C-alpha positions in Angstrom: -160.8 115.9 -42.1 -159.9 118.1 -39.1 -157.3 120.3 -37.7 -156.3 120.6 -34.0 -154.3 123.9 -34.4 -154.1 126.6 -37.0 -151.3 126.5 -39.5 -150.1 125.3 -42.9 -151.4 122.3 -44.9 -149.9 119.8 -42.5 -152.3 120.6 -39.8 -155.1 118.8 -41.8 -155.6 115.2 -40.9 -158.2 112.5 -40.9 -159.8 111.6 -37.5 -162.8 109.8 -36.1 -165.2 112.1 -34.2 -168.6 111.4 -32.6 -171.5 111.2 -34.9 -173.6 114.4 -34.9 -177.1 114.2 -33.6 -179.9 116.6 -34.8 -181.5 118.6 -32.1 -185.0 120.3 -32.3 -185.4 122.0 -35.6 -182.3 120.5 -37.1 -181.5 118.0 -39.9 -178.8 115.4 -40.1 -177.2 115.2 -43.6 -175.1 112.4 -45.1 -172.5 114.4 -47.0 -172.0 113.4 -50.6 -169.9 116.3 -51.7 -168.4 119.4 -50.2 -166.8 122.3 -52.3 -163.8 124.3 -51.2 -163.7 128.0 -50.8 -160.8 130.4 -50.0 -162.5 130.8 -46.7 -161.3 127.3 -45.8 -157.7 128.4 -46.3 -158.2 131.4 -44.1 -159.9 129.5 -41.3 -157.2 126.8 -41.4 -154.5 129.4 -41.1 -156.4 131.4 -38.5 -156.5 135.1 -37.6 -156.4 137.1 -34.4 -159.5 136.6 -32.3 -160.6 133.4 -34.0 -161.1 130.9 -31.2 -162.6 127.6 -32.4 -163.3 124.4 -30.5 -160.8 121.8 -31.6 -160.7 119.6 -33.5 -162.4 121.8 -36.2 -164.1 120.6 -39.3 -164.0 122.9 -42.4 -166.5 123.0 -45.3 -169.2 125.5 -46.2 -170.7 124.1 -49.4 -172.5 120.8 -48.9 -174.7 118.6 -50.9 -176.0 115.3 -49.6 -179.0 113.2 -48.4 -181.3 113.7 -45.4 -180.4 111.0 -42.9 -182.6 112.0 -39.9 -184.5 115.0 -38.6 -184.9 116.4 -35.1 -188.0 117.2 -33.1 -190.3 119.8 -34.6 -189.0 119.5 -38.2 -192.1 119.8 -40.4 -193.6 116.5 -41.6 -194.6 116.3 -45.2 -192.1 118.9 -46.4 -190.5 117.3 -49.4 -186.9 118.4 -48.9 -186.9 117.5 -45.2 -187.9 113.9 -45.7 -185.4 111.1 -45.0 -183.7 110.2 -48.3 -184.3 113.6 -49.9 -181.3 114.8 -52.0 -180.5 118.3 -50.8 -178.0 121.2 -50.9 -177.3 123.4 -47.9 -177.3 127.1 -47.5 -174.0 127.9 -45.7 -175.1 131.0 -43.7 -176.8 130.4 -40.4 -178.6 133.2 -38.6 -180.7 133.1 -35.5 -183.9 132.9 -37.5 -185.7 135.2 -35.1 -184.1 138.7 -35.2 -185.4 141.5 -37.4 -182.6 141.0 -40.0 -183.4 137.2 -40.3 -187.1 137.8 -40.5 -186.6 140.5 -43.2 -184.6 138.1 -45.4 -181.3 139.7 -44.5 -180.0 136.8 -42.4 -176.4 137.5 -43.5 -176.6 140.6 -41.3 -177.8 138.7 -38.3 -175.8 139.7 -35.1 -175.2 136.0 -34.4 -174.5 135.0 -37.9 -172.3 131.8 -38.5 -171.0 130.1 -41.6 -170.7 126.3 -41.9 -167.1 125.4 -41.6 -166.0 128.8 -40.3 -167.3 129.3 -36.8 -169.2 126.1 -36.6 -168.7 122.5 -37.7 -168.7 122.0 -41.5 -168.9 119.4 -44.2 -165.4 117.9 -44.5 -167.0 114.8 -43.0 -169.4 111.9 -43.5 -172.2 113.8 -41.8 -173.2 117.3 -40.7 -176.1 118.8 -38.8 -177.8 122.1 -39.8 -181.0 124.0 -39.1 -184.0 122.8 -41.2 -184.3 126.3 -42.8 -180.8 125.8 -44.4 -181.9 122.7 -46.3 -183.0 123.0 -50.0 -184.0 120.4 -52.5 -181.2 119.6 -55.0 -182.1 120.2 -58.6 -182.4 116.7 -60.1 -180.3 117.6 -63.2 -177.3 118.3 -61.0 -174.9 115.7 -59.5 -174.0 116.1 -55.8 -170.6 117.5 -56.8 -172.2 120.1 -59.1 -174.7 121.1 -56.6 -172.0 121.6 -54.0 -170.4 124.2 -56.3 -173.4 126.6 -55.9 -174.2 127.9 -52.4 -171.5 130.2 -51.1 -170.2 131.7 -54.3 -173.5 132.1 -56.1 -175.4 133.5 -53.1 -172.6 135.9 -52.5 -172.4 137.0 -56.1 -176.2 137.2 -56.3 -176.4 139.3 -53.2 -173.7 141.7 -54.5 -175.0 142.2 -58.0 -178.7 141.8 -57.7 -179.6 142.7 -54.1 -177.0 145.3 -53.3 -176.3 147.2 -56.5 -179.3 146.2 -58.7 -177.3 145.4 -61.9 -179.4 146.1 -65.0 -179.5 145.1 -68.6 -177.0 146.8 -70.8 -174.9 148.1 -68.0 -171.1 147.4 -68.0 -169.8 145.0 -65.4 -166.1 144.3 -64.7 -165.5 141.0 -62.9 -162.1 140.4 -61.3 -160.4 136.9 -61.2 -163.1 135.1 -63.3 -161.3 131.8 -62.7 -162.3 131.9 -59.0 -165.5 130.4 -57.7 -167.2 133.7 -56.9 -165.8 135.3 -60.1 -167.2 132.6 -62.4 -170.6 133.0 -60.6 -170.5 136.7 -61.2 -169.8 136.4 -64.9 -172.8 134.1 -65.3 -175.1 136.4 -63.3 -174.0 139.3 -65.3 -174.8 137.5 -68.5 -178.2 136.3 -67.1 -179.1 140.0 -66.4 -178.0 141.1 -69.8 -175.0 143.2 -68.8 -171.9 143.7 -70.9 -169.3 141.6 -68.9 -165.6 142.3 -68.9 -163.6 139.5 -67.2 -160.0 139.5 -65.9 -157.9 136.4 -65.3 -154.2 135.5 -65.3 -154.0 133.0 -68.1 -155.3 132.6 -71.6 -157.0 129.3 -70.6 -158.9 130.9 -67.8 -159.9 133.8 -70.0 -161.3 131.5 -72.7 -163.3 129.6 -70.0 -164.7 133.0 -68.8 -165.7 133.7 -72.4 -167.6 130.4 -72.5 -169.5 131.5 -69.3 -170.6 134.7 -71.0 -167.8 137.3 -70.7 -167.8 139.5 -73.8 -164.4 141.1 -73.2 -161.3 139.6 -71.7 -158.3 141.1 -69.9 -155.1 139.3 -68.8 -154.3 141.3 -65.7 -150.8 139.7 -65.5 -149.9 141.5 -68.8 -152.1 144.6 -69.1 -153.2 147.5 -67.0 -156.8 146.4 -66.6 -158.1 149.9 -65.8 -156.6 151.3 -69.0 -157.9 148.4 -71.0 -161.4 148.9 -69.5 -161.4 152.5 -70.8 -160.4 151.3 -74.3 -163.1 148.7 -74.3 -165.8 151.1 -73.1 -164.6 153.9 -75.3 -163.6 156.1 -72.3 -167.0 155.6 -70.6 -166.0 153.2 -67.8 -168.0 150.4 -66.2 -171.1 150.8 -64.1 -170.2 148.1 -61.6 -166.9 146.5 -60.6 -167.2 143.1 -58.9 -164.3 143.3 -56.5 -163.0 140.6 -54.3 -159.2 140.6 -54.7 -158.5 143.7 -52.5 -155.5 145.9 -52.2 -153.8 144.9 -55.5 -156.7 145.9 -57.7 -158.8 148.4 -55.7 -157.4 151.6 -57.0 -157.6 150.3 -60.6 -161.2 149.2 -59.9 -162.1 152.8 -58.9 -160.3 154.1 -62.0 -162.4 151.7 -64.1 -165.7 153.2 -63.1 -168.0 155.4 -65.1 -169.4 158.5 -63.5 -171.8 157.3 -60.8 -170.4 153.8 -60.9 -170.1 151.4 -58.0 -167.4 149.1 -56.7 -169.0 146.2 -54.7 -166.6 144.1 -52.7 -166.7 140.9 -50.7 -163.0 140.1 -50.2 -159.4 141.2 -49.9 -157.4 138.2 -51.1 -154.4 140.1 -52.3 -154.2 142.7 -49.4 -156.5 144.0 -46.7 -155.8 147.7 -47.3 -155.9 150.1 -50.3 -155.2 153.8 -50.9 -158.2 155.7 -52.2 -158.1 158.9 -54.2 -160.8 160.8 -52.4 -161.2 163.7 -55.0 -161.9 161.0 -57.6 -164.5 159.4 -55.3 -166.6 162.6 -54.9 -165.8 164.3 -58.2 -167.1 161.3 -60.2 -169.8 160.5 -57.6 -168.6 156.9 -57.1 -169.9 154.4 -54.5 -168.1 151.7 -52.6 -170.4 148.9 -51.3 -169.3 146.1 -48.9 -171.1 142.7 -48.9 -170.7 139.5 -46.9 -172.0 136.1 -48.0 -175.6 136.0 -49.3 -179.1 135.5 -47.9 -180.8 132.1 -47.7 -183.5 133.6 -49.9 -181.0 133.9 -52.7 -180.7 130.1 -52.8 -184.2 129.9 -54.3 -183.7 131.7 -57.6 -180.2 130.3 -57.9 -181.4 126.7 -57.6 -184.2 127.5 -59.9 -181.8 128.8 -62.6 -179.4 126.0 -62.0 -182.2 123.5 -62.5 -183.2 125.2 -65.8 -179.6 125.5 -67.0 -179.5 129.3 -67.0 -176.9 129.3 -64.2 -174.3 126.5 -64.1 -172.0 125.3 -61.5 -168.3 125.5 -62.5 -166.7 122.3 -61.4 -163.0 122.1 -61.8 -162.4 118.7 -60.3 -163.5 116.1 -57.8 -161.1 114.7 -55.2 -161.4 112.3 -52.3 -161.8 113.9 -48.8 -158.4 112.3 -47.9 -156.8 114.6 -50.5 -157.9 117.8 -48.8 -154.3 119.0 -48.4 -153.8 118.8 -52.2 -157.1 120.6 -52.7 -156.1 123.4 -50.4 -152.8 123.7 -52.3 -154.6 124.0 -55.6 -156.7 126.9 -54.3 -153.6 128.6 -52.8 -151.8 128.4 -56.1 -154.9 129.5 -58.1 -154.4 126.4 -60.2 -158.2 125.8 -60.6 -161.0 127.3 -62.6 -164.2 127.3 -60.6 -164.7 124.9 -57.7 -162.7 122.0 -56.3 -165.0 119.4 -54.6 -164.2 116.8 -52.0 -166.2 113.6 -51.6 -166.0 111.4 -48.4 
């Protein structure tokens, strides 16, 4: 599934392209499942300064089977053997700079994301560096495994690595029906935080409850910041998991307890927001930005997924040929969790 120019749904079409070939240090994967992210919609639509070779293949979250390996890929490593069932880390750093060697590869100056600035997984095969290949937990199907990488590593990086969420802290998660929101709810529960989740429908809220949210807010009907103050008895939350942007950002700051933190990875609703600066310094608040997640985060996430303490949230599986309909579902926020395509 490719596009030759940026635009609406109609730019997506099926095409035959040359088979990818693994170079030194690379692995060729037969794609069994690829999950969608809102990133796919943004890349398809394009933005100023994005110059991609065409045709471009989207798809960041891939699960599949090792088909072949390039020169120098370690012999005897279980997850790099031909036939191994694997899941891919979507972020690709250079592997040699100080950030990559320190486990902060998502800060690498030459960082790329599968399906964004390099060829992704909306295809029968994809090539990635060997360091991006991880063994799939046997208990998970390919479709379930494809739900994990981007959203869970992002949420893990935000809540665990960046703000150090702790047991008994209060956590507000926006848009719990999204892939990253549903991951954040589960990570909050895993840590033992008190999770407040927002969503736009009763059905999504009940699903958020099943994932571990203790309190639910329908943001389409309530002032979520006011409701947060009621739930926490005028204390506020310690952390707001923010990824919706301008429409919620002021309310997110108003929801914080003294010394609280908004951690953000997105701006789906709007790219700008107005900040009350006196509130920021008087209440000693923090705003933390975060992009993607480190490859190192894949290890605890896959371990927890294999043990059933973190679970992929799979909304539905569709054939790759129905990618247009899958994009429409995401644009309309008609899903809860992840939509997965299969070649």
